[in-house]
C-alpha positions as CSV (number, residue, x, y, z in Angstrom):
1,X,-116.9,-13.9,-85.1
2,X,-117.9,-16.8,-87.5
3,X,-114.9,-18.2,-89.4
4,X,-116.6,-17.3,-92.7
5,X,-119.3,-14.8,-93.3
6,X,-121.6,-15.6,-96.2
7,X,-124.7,-13.5,-95.6
8,X,-126.3,-10.6,-93.7
9,X,-127.5,-13.3,-91.1
10,X,-123.8,-14.1,-90.5
11,X,-122.9,-10.5,-89.8
12,X,-125.9,-10.2,-87.4
13,X,-124.8,-13.3,-85.6
14,X,-121.1,-12.0,-85.4
15,X,-122.4,-8.8,-83.8
16,X,-124.7,-10.7,-81.4
17,X,-121.7,-12.7,-80.3
18,X,-119.7,-9.5,-79.5
19,X,-122.7,-8.1,-77.5
20,X,-123.0,-11.3,-75.5
21,X,-119.3,-11.3,-74.7
22,X,-119.5,-7.5,-73.4
23,X,-122.3,-8.5,-71.1
24,X,-120.7,-11.9,-70.1
25,X,-117.3,-10.3,-69.2
26,X,-119.1,-7.7,-67.1
27,X,-121.1,-10.3,-65.2
28,X,-118.0,-12.4,-64.8
29,X,-116.2,-9.5,-63.1
30,X,-119.2,-9.3,-60.7
31,X,-119.0,-13.0,-59.9
32,X,-115.3,-13.1,-59.6
33,X,-115.0,-10.0,-57.4
34,X,-117.8,-10.7,-54.9
35,X,-118.4,-8.2,-52.2
36,X,-116.9,-9.0,-48.9
37,X,-119.6,-9.9,-46.3
38,X,-119.4,-10.4,-42.5
39,X,-121.6,-10.0,-39.4
40,X,-122.0,-6.4,-40.2
41,X,-123.3,-7.0,-43.7
42,X,-121.9,-6.4,-47.1
43,X,-119.1,-4.0,-47.5
44,X,-120.2,-2.1,-50.6
45,X,-117.6,0.7,-50.5
46,X,-114.6,-1.6,-50.9
47,X,-116.5,-3.6,-53.6
48,X,-117.2,-0.5,-55.6
49,X,-113.6,0.6,-55.4
50,X,-112.5,-2.7,-56.6
51,X,-115.1,-2.7,-59.4
52,X,-114.3,0.7,-60.6
53,X,-110.7,-0.6,-61.1
54,X,-112.0,-3.6,-63.1
55,X,-114.1,-1.2,-65.2
56,X,-111.0,0.5,-66.3
57,X,-109.3,-2.8,-67.4
58,X,-112.7,-3.8,-68.9
59,X,-112.7,-0.7,-71.2
60,X,-109.0,-1.3,-72.2
61,X,-109.6,-4.9,-73.0
62,X,-112.7,-4.4,-75.0
63,X,-111.1,-1.7,-77.2
64,X,-108.2,-3.9,-77.9
65,X,-110.1,-7.1,-78.4
66,X,-113.0,-5.9,-80.5
67,X,-111.3,-3.1,-82.6
68,X,-109.8,-5.9,-85.0
69,X,-113.0,-7.8,-85.1
70,X,-115.1,-4.7,-86.0
71,X,-112.5,-4.0,-88.9
72,X,-112.8,-7.5,-90.1
73,X,-116.6,-7.5,-90.1
74,X,-116.7,-4.1,-91.9
75,X,-114.6,-5.5,-94.7
76,X,-117.1,-8.4,-95.0
77,X,-120.0,-5.8,-95.2
78,X,-118.2,-4.1,-98.2
79,X,-117.8,-7.4,-99.9
80,X,-121.5,-8.4,-99.4
81,X,-122.9,-5.2,-100.8
82,X,-120.5,-5.4,-103.8
83,X,-121.4,-9.0,-104.4
84,X,-125.2,-8.2,-104.2
85,X,-124.7,-5.6,-106.9
86,X,-123.0,-8.1,-109.2
87,X,-125.5,-10.7,-108.5
88,X,-128.3,-8.3,-109.5
89,X,-126.7,-7.7,-112.9
90,X,-126.1,-11.2,-113.6
91,X,-129.6,-12.3,-112.7
92,X,-131.1,-9.5,-114.7
93,X,-129.0,-10.4,-117.9
94,X,-130.5,-13.9,-117.7
95,X,-134.1,-12.5,-117.5
96,X,-133.4,-10.3,-120.6
97,X,-131.7,-13.0,-122.7
98,X,-134.6,-15.4,-121.9
99,X,-137.0,-12.7,-122.9
100,X,-135.2,-12.4,-126.2
101,X,-135.5,-16.1,-126.8
102,X,-139.3,-15.5,-126.3
103,X,-139.4,-12.9,-129.0
104,X,-138.7,-9.6,-127.3
105,X,-136.8,-7.3,-129.7
106,X,-134.2,-5.3,-127.8
107,X,-130.6,-4.2,-128.6
108,X,-127.7,-3.1,-126.3
109,X,-127.3,0.5,-126.1
110,X,-123.8,1.7,-127.3
111,X,-121.3,2.1,-124.6
112,X,-120.7,5.8,-125.4
113,X,-124.4,6.6,-124.9
114,X,-124.4,5.1,-121.4
115,X,-120.9,5.8,-120.1
116,X,-121.8,8.6,-118.0
117,X,-124.8,6.7,-116.5
118,X,-122.5,3.8,-115.6
119,X,-120.1,6.1,-114.0
120,X,-122.9,7.7,-112.0
121,X,-123.9,4.1,-110.9
122,X,-120.4,3.3,-109.8
123,X,-120.4,6.4,-107.8
124,X,-123.8,5.6,-106.2
125,X,-122.5,2.1,-105.2
126,X,-119.3,3.5,-103.7
127,X,-121.4,6.0,-101.8
128,X,-123.7,3.3,-100.5
129,X,-120.9,1.1,-99.3
130,X,-119.2,4.1,-97.6
131,X,-122.3,5.4,-95.9
132,X,-123.2,1.8,-94.6
133,X,-119.6,1.2,-93.3
134,X,-119.5,4.7,-91.7
135,X,-122.8,4.1,-90.0
136,X,-121.6,0.8,-88.7
137,X,-118.4,2.2,-87.3
138,X,-120.5,4.8,-85.3
139,X,-122.6,2.0,-84.0
140,X,-119.7,-0.1,-83.1
141,X,-118.2,2.9,-81.0
142,X,-121.5,3.4,-79.4
143,X,-122.0,-0.2,-78.2
144,X,-118.6,-0.1,-76.5
145,X,-119.4,3.2,-74.8
146,X,-122.8,1.9,-73.7
147,X,-121.2,-1.2,-72.2
148,X,-118.9,1.1,-70.2
149,X,-121.7,3.2,-69.0
150,X,-123.9,0.2,-68.1
151,X,-121.0,-1.3,-66.1
152,X,-120.7,1.9,-64.1
153,X,-124.5,2.0,-63.4
154,X,-124.4,-1.5,-62.2
155,X,-121.5,-0.7,-59.7
156,X,-123.5,2.0,-58.1
157,X,-127.0,0.5,-58.3
158,X,-126.2,-2.8,-56.6
159,X,-125.7,-1.1,-53.2
160,X,-129.0,0.9,-53.7
161,X,-130.9,-2.3,-54.3
162,X,-129.2,-4.1,-51.4
163,X,-130.4,-1.3,-49.2
164,X,-133.9,-1.8,-50.4
165,X,-133.9,-5.3,-49.2
166,X,-132.6,-7.3,-52.1
167,X,-131.2,-9.9,-49.6
168,X,-128.1,-11.4,-51.0
169,X,-125.2,-10.1,-53.0
170,X,-126.4,-12.1,-56.0
171,X,-129.9,-10.8,-55.9
172,X,-128.7,-7.2,-55.7
173,X,-126.5,-7.5,-58.7
174,X,-129.3,-9.2,-60.6
175,X,-131.6,-6.1,-59.8
176,X,-128.8,-3.8,-60.8
177,X,-128.3,-5.5,-64.2
178,X,-132.0,-6.4,-65.0
179,X,-132.8,-3.3,-67.1
180,X,-129.5,-3.7,-69.2
181,X,-130.2,-7.4,-69.7
182,X,-133.8,-6.8,-70.6
183,X,-133.1,-4.4,-73.3
184,X,-129.7,-5.6,-74.4
185,X,-127.1,-3.1,-75.4
186,X,-129.5,-0.9,-77.3
187,X,-127.0,1.6,-78.4
188,X,-128.7,2.8,-81.6
189,X,-131.5,5.3,-81.6
190,X,-133.8,5.7,-84.6
191,X,-135.4,8.9,-85.6
192,X,-138.6,7.8,-84.0
193,X,-136.9,7.4,-80.6
194,X,-136.9,3.6,-80.8
195,X,-133.7,2.1,-79.5
196,X,-132.0,-1.1,-81.1
197,X,-129.1,-3.3,-80.4
198,X,-126.0,-3.2,-82.6
199,X,-126.9,-6.7,-84.0
200,X,-130.6,-5.7,-84.9
201,X,-129.4,-2.4,-86.6
202,X,-126.6,-4.2,-88.4
203,X,-129.2,-6.8,-89.7
204,X,-131.5,-3.9,-90.9
205,X,-128.8,-1.7,-92.3
206,X,-127.0,-4.5,-94.2
207,X,-130.2,-6.1,-95.6
208,X,-131.3,-2.8,-96.8
209,X,-127.9,-1.8,-98.3
210,X,-127.6,-5.1,-100.0
211,X,-131.0,-5.0,-101.5
212,X,-130.4,-1.5,-102.9
213,X,-127.1,-2.7,-104.3
214,X,-128.9,-5.6,-105.9
215,X,-131.6,-3.4,-107.4
216,X,-128.8,-1.0,-108.7
217,X,-127.0,-4.0,-110.3
218,X,-130.2,-5.1,-112.1
219,X,-131.0,-1.5,-113.2
220,X,-127.6,-0.9,-114.7
221,X,-128.1,-4.1,-116.7
222,X,-131.5,-2.9,-117.9
223,X,-130.0,0.5,-118.9
224,X,-127.4,-1.5,-121.1
225,X,-130.4,-2.8,-123.0
226,X,-132.3,0.4,-123.1
227,X,-135.1,-1.0,-120.8
228,X,-136.7,1.2,-118.2
229,X,-140.0,-0.5,-117.3
230,X,-140.5,-2.8,-114.2
231,X,-143.5,-4.4,-112.7
232,X,-143.9,-4.8,-108.9
233,X,-144.1,-8.5,-108.1
234,X,-147.5,-9.7,-106.6
235,X,-146.9,-12.0,-103.8
236,X,-148.9,-13.4,-100.9
237,X,-147.9,-11.1,-98.3
238,X,-146.7,-7.6,-99.5
239,X,-145.5,-5.1,-97.0
240,X,-148.3,-2.5,-96.0
241,X,-146.3,0.4,-97.3
242,X,-145.6,-1.4,-100.6
243,X,-149.1,-2.7,-101.2
244,X,-150.4,0.3,-103.2
245,X,-147.8,-0.4,-105.9
246,X,-147.9,-4.2,-106.0
247,X,-148.9,-5.4,-109.5
248,X,-148.3,-2.1,-111.0
249,X,-145.9,-1.1,-113.9
250,X,-143.3,1.5,-113.0
251,X,-140.8,3.7,-114.8
252,X,-137.5,3.0,-113.2
253,X,-135.9,6.4,-113.1
254,X,-133.9,5.5,-110.1
255,X,-131.6,2.6,-111.2
256,X,-132.4,2.2,-115.0
257,X,-132.2,5.8,-116.1
258,X,-135.8,5.9,-117.2
259,X,-138.0,9.0,-117.6
260,X,-141.7,10.2,-118.1
261,X,-141.0,9.7,-121.8
262,X,-141.1,6.0,-121.3
263,X,-144.9,5.9,-120.9
264,X,-147.9,6.8,-118.8
265,X,-146.7,5.1,-115.8
266,X,-145.8,6.2,-112.2
267,X,-142.1,6.9,-111.5
268,X,-140.1,4.5,-109.2
269,X,-138.6,7.6,-107.4
270,X,-142.2,8.8,-106.5
271,X,-143.2,5.3,-105.2
272,X,-140.0,5.2,-103.0
273,X,-140.8,8.6,-101.6
274,X,-144.2,7.2,-100.6
275,X,-142.7,4.2,-98.8
276,X,-141.7,1.6,-101.3
277,X,-138.6,-0.3,-100.6
278,X,-138.3,0.8,-96.9
279,X,-135.9,-0.8,-94.6
280,X,-136.3,-4.6,-94.4
281,X,-138.7,-4.5,-97.3
282,X,-139.4,-8.1,-98.8
283,X,-141.0,-6.8,-102.0
284,X,-139.3,-6.7,-105.3
285,X,-139.8,-6.0,-109.0
286,X,-138.9,-7.5,-112.4
287,X,-138.4,-6.1,-115.8
288,X,-141.6,-5.5,-117.7
289,X,-141.8,-6.7,-121.4
290,X,-145.0,-5.3,-122.9
291,X,-146.7,-8.1,-124.8
292,X,-144.6,-10.8,-123.1
293,X,-144.8,-10.2,-119.4
294,X,-148.0,-11.1,-117.5
295,X,-150.3,-8.2,-117.6
296,X,-150.4,-5.8,-114.6
297,X,-152.7,-7.1,-111.8
298,X,-152.9,-4.5,-109.0
299,X,-156.4,-5.7,-107.8
300,X,-157.0,-7.6,-104.5
301,X,-160.0,-9.3,-103.4
302,X,-161.4,-8.6,-99.9
303,X,-160.3,-12.0,-98.9
304,X,-156.8,-11.3,-100.1
305,X,-156.7,-8.0,-98.3
306,X,-157.9,-9.7,-95.1
307,X,-155.4,-12.5,-95.4
308,X,-152.6,-9.9,-95.9
309,X,-153.7,-8.0,-92.8
310,X,-153.9,-11.2,-90.8
311,X,-150.4,-12.3,-91.9
312,X,-148.9,-8.8,-91.1
313,X,-150.4,-9.1,-87.6
314,X,-148.9,-12.6,-87.2
315,X,-145.5,-11.4,-88.2
316,X,-145.9,-8.7,-85.7
317,X,-146.7,-11.0,-82.9
318,X,-143.9,-13.4,-84.0
319,X,-141.3,-10.5,-83.9
320,X,-142.5,-9.5,-80.4
321,X,-142.3,-13.2,-79.2
322,X,-138.7,-13.4,-80.6
323,X,-137.7,-10.1,-78.7
324,X,-139.2,-11.4,-75.5
325,X,-137.4,-14.8,-76.0
326,X,-134.1,-12.9,-76.5
327,X,-134.7,-10.8,-73.4
328,X,-135.4,-13.7,-71.0
329,X,-132.5,-15.8,-72.4
330,X,-130.1,-13.0,-71.7
331,X,-131.6,-12.7,-68.1
332,X,-131.4,-16.5,-67.7
333,X,-127.8,-16.7,-69.0
334,X,-126.4,-13.7,-67.1
335,X,-128.2,-13.6,-63.7
336,X,-126.2,-14.7,-60.7
337,X,-128.9,-15.9,-58.4
338,X,-129.9,-19.5,-59.1
339,X,-133.6,-18.8,-58.4
340,X,-133.6,-16.0,-60.9
341,X,-131.8,-18.0,-63.5
342,X,-134.4,-20.8,-63.1
343,X,-137.4,-18.4,-63.3
344,X,-136.0,-16.7,-66.4
345,X,-135.2,-20.0,-68.2
346,X,-138.7,-21.2,-67.7
347,X,-140.1,-18.1,-69.2
348,X,-137.6,-18.3,-72.2
349,X,-138.7,-21.9,-72.8
350,X,-142.3,-20.8,-72.8
351,X,-141.6,-18.1,-75.4
352,X,-139.6,-20.3,-77.5
353,X,-142.4,-22.7,-77.8
354,X,-144.8,-19.8,-78.5
355,X,-142.6,-18.6,-81.3
356,X,-142.6,-22.0,-82.9
357,X,-146.4,-22.1,-82.8
358,X,-146.5,-18.6,-84.5
359,X,-144.0,-19.4,-87.3
360,X,-145.3,-22.9,-88.1
361,X,-146.7,-23.4,-91.7
362,X,-150.4,-24.3,-92.0
363,X,-152.1,-25.7,-95.1
364,X,-155.8,-25.0,-95.6
365,X,-156.2,-27.7,-98.2
366,X,-154.7,-31.2,-99.1
367,X,-153.6,-30.2,-102.6
368,X,-151.4,-27.3,-101.5
369,X,-150.0,-29.5,-98.6
370,X,-149.2,-32.3,-101.2
371,X,-147.2,-29.9,-103.3
372,X,-145.1,-28.9,-100.2
373,X,-144.5,-32.4,-98.7
374,X,-144.4,-34.7,-101.8
375,X,-141.0,-33.8,-102.8
376,X,-139.4,-34.9,-99.5
377,X,-141.0,-38.3,-99.8
378,X,-139.8,-38.8,-103.2
379,X,-136.2,-37.9,-102.1
380,X,-136.5,-40.3,-99.0
381,X,-137.8,-43.1,-101.2
382,X,-134.5,-43.4,-103.0
383,X,-132.7,-43.8,-99.7
384,X,-134.9,-46.5,-98.5
385,X,-134.3,-50.4,-98.5
386,X,-137.1,-52.6,-99.8
387,X,-138.0,-53.8,-96.2
388,X,-138.3,-50.2,-95.0
389,X,-140.6,-49.2,-97.8
390,X,-142.8,-52.4,-97.2
391,X,-143.1,-51.6,-93.4
392,X,-144.3,-48.0,-94.1
393,X,-146.7,-49.3,-96.7
394,X,-148.0,-51.9,-94.3
395,X,-148.6,-49.2,-91.6
396,X,-150.9,-47.3,-93.9
397,X,-153.2,-50.3,-94.0
398,X,-154.9,-52.4,-91.4
399,X,-151.4,-53.4,-89.9
400,X,-151.1,-50.1,-88.1
401,X,-153.4,-51.5,-85.3
402,X,-151.1,-54.4,-84.6
403,X,-147.9,-52.2,-84.8
404,X,-149.2,-49.5,-82.4
405,X,-150.9,-52.0,-80.1
406,X,-147.6,-53.7,-79.5
407,X,-145.9,-50.3,-78.9
408,X,-148.6,-48.9,-76.6
409,X,-149.3,-51.9,-74.4
410,X,-145.8,-53.3,-74.3
411,X,-147.0,-56.7,-75.2
412,X,-144.7,-59.1,-77.0
413,X,-145.0,-58.4,-80.7
414,X,-144.8,-61.1,-83.4
415,X,-141.6,-61.4,-85.3
416,X,-143.2,-59.9,-88.4
417,X,-144.7,-57.0,-86.5
418,X,-141.5,-56.3,-84.6
419,X,-139.6,-56.2,-87.9
420,X,-142.2,-53.7,-89.2
421,X,-141.7,-51.5,-86.2
422,X,-137.9,-51.7,-86.5
423,X,-137.8,-50.9,-90.3
424,X,-140.5,-48.0,-89.9
425,X,-138.3,-46.5,-87.1
426,X,-135.3,-46.6,-89.3
427,X,-137.0,-45.2,-92.3
428,X,-138.7,-42.3,-90.5
429,X,-135.5,-41.3,-88.7
430,X,-134.0,-40.6,-92.3
431,X,-136.5,-37.8,-92.9
432,X,-136.9,-34.5,-90.9
433,X,-139.2,-31.7,-91.5
434,X,-137.4,-28.7,-93.0
435,X,-139.7,-26.2,-91.4
436,X,-142.1,-26.0,-88.5
437,X,-145.6,-27.2,-89.6
438,X,-149.2,-27.7,-88.3
439,X,-150.9,-31.1,-88.8
440,X,-154.2,-32.3,-87.3
441,X,-155.9,-35.5,-86.0
442,X,-159.5,-36.2,-85.4
443,X,-160.0,-38.2,-82.2
444,X,-162.8,-39.3,-80.0
445,X,-163.1,-38.6,-76.1
446,X,-161.9,-42.1,-75.1
447,X,-158.7,-41.8,-77.3
448,X,-157.9,-38.2,-76.0
449,X,-158.3,-39.6,-72.4
450,X,-155.9,-42.3,-73.1
451,X,-153.4,-39.9,-74.6
452,X,-153.6,-37.7,-71.6
453,X,-154.0,-40.6,-69.0
454,X,-157.1,-39.1,-67.6
455,X,-160.2,-41.0,-66.3
456,X,-162.9,-38.5,-67.5
457,X,-161.7,-35.3,-69.3
458,X,-165.0,-33.7,-68.7
459,X,-164.3,-33.6,-64.9
460,X,-160.8,-32.0,-65.4
461,X,-160.4,-28.3,-65.3
462,X,-158.8,-26.6,-68.3
463,X,-156.2,-25.3,-66.1
464,X,-155.1,-28.7,-65.1
465,X,-155.1,-30.0,-68.8
466,X,-153.1,-27.2,-70.3
467,X,-149.3,-27.8,-69.7
468,X,-149.7,-31.5,-69.3
469,X,-147.3,-33.7,-71.3
470,X,-147.6,-37.1,-72.6
471,X,-145.6,-39.6,-74.8
472,X,-147.2,-41.3,-77.7
473,X,-145.3,-44.6,-77.6
474,X,-146.8,-45.6,-81.0
475,X,-146.4,-44.0,-84.4
476,X,-148.9,-41.1,-84.7
477,X,-151.0,-40.7,-88.0
478,X,-151.9,-37.2,-88.8
479,X,-153.5,-35.2,-91.7
480,X,-151.4,-32.5,-93.3
481,X,-154.0,-29.9,-93.8
482,X,-157.3,-28.5,-92.3
483,X,-159.3,-30.7,-94.7
484,X,-157.3,-34.0,-94.2
485,X,-157.9,-36.8,-91.8
486,X,-161.0,-37.8,-89.8
487,X,-163.6,-36.1,-87.7
488,X,-163.9,-35.9,-83.9
489,X,-162.2,-33.7,-81.4
490,X,-159.7,-31.7,-83.5
491,X,-156.0,-32.2,-82.4
492,X,-154.1,-29.3,-83.8
493,X,-150.5,-30.5,-83.6
494,X,-147.4,-28.2,-84.1
495,X,-144.3,-30.0,-85.4
496,X,-141.1,-28.1,-85.0
497,X,-138.5,-27.9,-87.6
498,X,-136.3,-31.1,-87.6
499,X,-139.2,-33.4,-86.5
500,X,-138.9,-37.1,-87.7
501,X,-141.9,-37.7,-89.8
502,X,-142.8,-39.0,-93.3
503,X,-145.6,-37.9,-95.7
504,X,-147.3,-41.1,-96.6
505,X,-149.8,-40.0,-99.1
506,X,-147.7,-41.1,-102.2
507,X,-147.4,-44.7,-101.0
508,X,-150.3,-45.1,-98.9
509,X,-152.8,-47.9,-99.1
510,X,-155.7,-45.2,-99.2
511,X,-153.7,-42.6,-101.3
512,X,-154.5,-41.9,-104.9
513,X,-151.2,-43.2,-106.1
514,X,-151.5,-46.6,-104.4
515,X,-149.7,-49.3,-106.4
516,X,-150.2,-52.1,-104.0
517,X,-146.9,-51.4,-102.2
518,X,-144.8,-50.9,-105.3
519,X,-144.7,-47.1,-105.6
520,X,-141.8,-46.1,-107.8
521,X,-141.0,-42.9,-105.9
522,X,-142.2,-40.7,-109.0
523,X,-145.8,-41.7,-109.8
524,X,-148.3,-39.0,-109.1
525,X,-152.2,-39.4,-108.8
526,X,-154.9,-37.2,-110.2
527,X,-156.1,-36.1,-106.8
528,X,-154.9,-36.2,-103.1
529,X,-156.5,-38.9,-100.8
530,X,-158.7,-37.8,-98.0
531,X,-156.4,-38.9,-95.3
532,X,-153.3,-37.2,-96.7
533,X,-151.4,-38.9,-94.0
534,X,-148.1,-37.8,-92.2
535,X,-146.6,-40.4,-89.9
536,X,-144.7,-39.0,-86.8
537,X,-141.9,-41.0,-85.3
538,X,-142.8,-43.3,-82.3
539,X,-141.9,-42.1,-78.7
540,X,-142.8,-38.4,-79.5
541,X,-143.5,-36.3,-76.4
542,X,-146.2,-33.5,-76.7
543,X,-147.3,-30.7,-74.4
544,X,-150.9,-29.5,-74.2
545,X,-150.9,-25.7,-75.2
546,X,-154.6,-24.9,-75.2
547,X,-158.0,-26.6,-75.0
548,X,-161.2,-25.2,-76.5
549,X,-164.8,-26.3,-75.4
550,X,-168.0,-25.8,-77.3
551,X,-171.2,-24.2,-76.0
552,X,-172.2,-27.4,-74.3
553,X,-168.9,-27.7,-72.4
554,X,-167.6,-30.5,-74.6
555,X,-163.9,-30.6,-75.8
556,X,-163.8,-29.1,-79.3
557,X,-160.2,-28.5,-80.0
558,X,-156.8,-29.4,-78.3
559,X,-153.6,-27.8,-79.4
560,X,-150.5,-29.9,-79.0
561,X,-146.8,-29.1,-79.4
562,X,-144.2,-31.8,-80.0
563,X,-141.5,-31.1,-77.5
564,X,-139.1,-34.0,-77.8
565,X,-138.6,-37.3,-79.8
566,X,-137.2,-39.8,-77.3
């Protein structure tokens, strides 16, 4: 369990660690008490008897070991839900006080008039905390019981698989544990029949409870001021179940004590019954101040609806990819046979890369990308020395050819160029991408062939190109959006979180804020230059993930993933 739990994420990780240890100790017993084997074969009966004894000890150890951990985690759950409630109240009071400054006329309701409502809210909060903790305790008991049941199944199934030709003891045990490791200890069954692990259930339950506690804290503060109207926030990717209510004004009769007398608006309770604020919901609402708040806007264009649908599909694919990655990571970690471990690790690595591709941010235009990247360059500029700034600026001009030529060919660089290389390397190492992102680069066929070390890419099969890796010894210039950079074969490049790279537009020779190498770290231009350049650290290793040809059979697009910075 983490030393300190600060969020729902930490609690999910704590349960994940417990699940991992339950499976690890089971597999350790399988490895430690290997079946006796001689010329007559494997003596499974003796092994089963020994493992059944180990199972009894396993049950006792787990009960003793995890009982205290579960108790500590449950206390933290109570604290998190209570803290969310308090935070909701404080945040809402700030909103109301700011609205008063802007001219909203409201008065606090007398304590006597709302005392019973507040007592009811307190009882609701207590009931929410108790229900959440009670559910967690049942799930905690279930995971220990399932671990015991799975252990027993493995003991008996290992011999069955051995008799069907598994070959070795390790392979037989791996076959017996495969179903358990594939699914995890999915001890919680939902009403629709879907099964989930304890850590996944905890993540859902605690996020949902914390959100409801937060909304209750907000609602109680609204009630203090006699405010009952809220407006559902309109964001870029609302949940499908919440979409019908996004941008609408609602009467909060659930948390703020509103009623139909507050106006001709739908009730929050009716919206919730129809699916609003479902488990893991990301949507939210704010207080609606007539005449002050932005007017309701519950209309979506066809393009917005299409984008929402596409984003929801993307999130579903990403969630599936994450589940598959977790599955193969468990199989790689807990399998006994070396060949199996290697096979599963390869698959897990493939899925991890796929997950990065799915979650990476993409910017359709330079203006949007500039808003995202510029702040990091402004922060970096304060950390850099004069020589580092000069080297970066020089690279954005004609000197990039001399710099990259020296790096790619291995030819001796002049003292000046070598200093630029050293200072650029130092400067870029001080900046890392905070999220995985997509960038692009236009390149001609000859340049692509040099990258991939190919004589003629047209003679290569796509099968041979996909999966190929290469190291860019020089610094790589890229555009930060779909409309940035140069034409040619489109290199779509995925940069994982933590990549060493610098957004160069603010100080570039060809950027709109160009001040001849004397950018002050603050100045902004009236537009974003067409290059909108992001410089990737030298010695970056890439893998080709896909290749697309046009109708004439010519390479049209290549997708690359940065896999290592050497």
